[in-house]
C-alpha positions as a printed Julia matrix, in Angstrom:
157×3 Matrix{Float64}:
 157.9    -77.86  72.08
 155.85   -76.45  69.23
 155.58   -77.96  65.76
 153.95   -76.6   62.63
 150.29   -77.37  62.06
 151.11   -79.39  58.91
 153.59   -81.56  60.82
 150.94   -82.09  63.51
 148.43   -83.39  60.95
 151.09   -85.7   59.47
 151.8    -87.0   62.99
 148.09   -87.71  63.53
 147.96   -89.55  60.18
 150.97   -91.68  61.11
 149.35   -92.55  64.46
 146.11   -93.5   62.67
 147.95   -95.76  60.21
 149.95   -97.36  63.02
 146.76   -98.09  64.95
 145.1    -99.61  61.9
 148.11  -101.78  61.05
 148.48  -103.06  64.62
 144.77  -103.77  65.0
 144.69  -105.66  61.67
 147.79  -107.63  62.67
 146.02  -108.92  65.79
 142.77  -109.46  63.89
 144.53  -111.82  61.43
 146.1   -113.75  64.31
 142.57  -114.37  65.67
 142.95  -112.03  68.68
 139.87  -110.0   67.9
 139.44  -108.53  71.4
 143.02  -107.26  71.53
 142.61  -105.85  68.01
 139.55  -103.86  69.07
 141.28  -102.47  72.15
 144.31  -101.38  70.15
 142.08   -99.61  67.63
 140.12   -97.86  70.4
 143.33   -96.83  72.21
 144.8    -95.22  69.11
 141.47   -93.53  68.27
 141.31   -92.1   71.8
 144.9    -90.83  71.66
 144.35   -89.19  68.26
 141.1    -87.59  69.43
 142.64   -86.21  72.62
 145.67   -84.86  70.77
 143.48   -83.17  68.16
 141.02   -81.66  70.63
 143.32   -80.65  73.48
 146.62   -79.6   71.88
 146.81   -75.8   72.13
 147.72   -73.73  69.12
 150.19   -70.84  68.81
 149.5    -68.23  66.16
 152.44   -65.91  65.58
 151.54   -62.84  63.5
 154.46   -61.08  61.8
 152.47   -58.58  59.7
 148.95   -58.1   58.38
 149.64   -60.76  55.74
 152.23   -63.08  57.31
 151.62   -65.51  60.16
 152.69   -68.95  61.39
 150.46   -71.59  63.02
 151.97   -74.12  65.42
 150.74   -76.79  67.84
 152.16   -77.21  71.34
 152.91   -80.85  72.15
 154.7    -80.39  75.48
 154.14   -77.64  78.06
 156.06   -74.43  77.33
 156.17   -70.92  78.69
 154.85   -68.13  76.45
 155.48   -64.84  78.19
 153.23   -64.81  81.27
 151.32   -67.92  80.12
 152.18   -71.52  80.92
 150.9    -73.29  77.82
 149.79   -76.86  78.47
 146.94   -79.05  77.2
 143.6    -77.37  76.66
 141.44   -75.78  74.02
 143.39   -72.54  73.72
 145.05   -70.51  71.02
 147.88   -68.23  72.03
 148.2    -65.25  69.71
 151.7    -63.76  69.62
 151.69   -60.34  67.96
 155.16   -59.68  66.52
 153.84   -57.06  64.11
 153.64   -53.31  64.52
 149.83   -53.36  64.22
 147.09   -53.97  66.76
 145.18   -57.23  66.21
 141.5    -57.67  67.01
 139.89   -61.02  67.82
 136.11   -60.97  67.62
 133.07   -63.12  67.06
 130.88   -62.76  63.97
 127.22   -63.69  64.32
 125.02   -64.94  61.49
 121.28   -65.47  61.49
 119.61   -65.31  64.89
 122.77   -65.89  66.92
 123.88   -63.22  69.33
 126.7    -62.68  71.83
 126.91   -65.13  74.71
 128.32   -64.31  78.09
 132.1    -63.93  77.89
 132.22   -63.39  74.13
 133.78   -60.01  73.56
 136.41   -58.44  71.33
 140.04   -58.87  72.4
 142.68   -56.39  71.31
 146.29   -57.6   71.01
 148.82   -54.79  70.98
 152.2    -55.06  69.24
 154.7    -57.32  71.05
 151.89   -58.77  73.21
 150.66   -62.34  73.79
 147.01   -63.17  74.51
 145.22   -66.42  75.26
 142.01   -67.08  73.32
 139.55   -69.78  74.44
 139.17   -71.41  71.03
 141.25   -73.73  68.86
 140.19   -72.58  65.43
 139.89   -69.06  63.99
 137.56   -69.05  61.0
 138.62   -65.8   59.32
 142.35   -65.35  59.88
 143.65   -61.9   58.84
 140.84   -61.61  56.31
 137.38   -60.1   56.17
 134.38   -62.09  57.32
 131.88   -63.43  54.82
 128.66   -61.44  54.56
 126.6    -64.61  54.89
 127.14   -68.32  55.29
 124.93   -71.29  54.53
 124.0    -73.66  57.32
 121.07   -75.85  58.3
 120.4    -74.14  61.61
 118.96   -70.72  62.41
 122.35   -69.1   62.95
 126.06   -69.55  63.42
 128.94   -67.92  65.24
 132.36   -67.62  63.6
 135.61   -66.16  64.88
 137.75   -63.56  63.15
 141.23   -62.1   63.68
 141.87   -58.8   61.91
 144.81   -56.47  61.63
 144.38   -52.7   62.0
């Protein structure tokens, strides 16, 4: 089952509020230890859901796309999508998509970082949750406190 990214963030907010309300309820009834455990349990669940729920990016054209989050395991073509830090890119457009890394400062390509081409009507698995430049051009420079940075980019040809 896949839900939109906005619905996913609303779900995480509801879980956070529920955890806060339940922990405060036990705190006022003088069960401080139980209150702390409830808060930690909800924080752990929210963190795991945020970090390990794979994303599905369906591209319809060079300007139209839809982002979704997979909550329960599903089958996407040849892939069995379950929990993990993956993004599945579904190309439903008539253009070839290119996923690549953009390096700033002194950063350079690490082992396994290479461009991935997604042909029309093809599905590819990418080992990242967030794409920084989605169907747009990369910034010429970015500001950061370190020596360099690596960003990801998905372009349409």
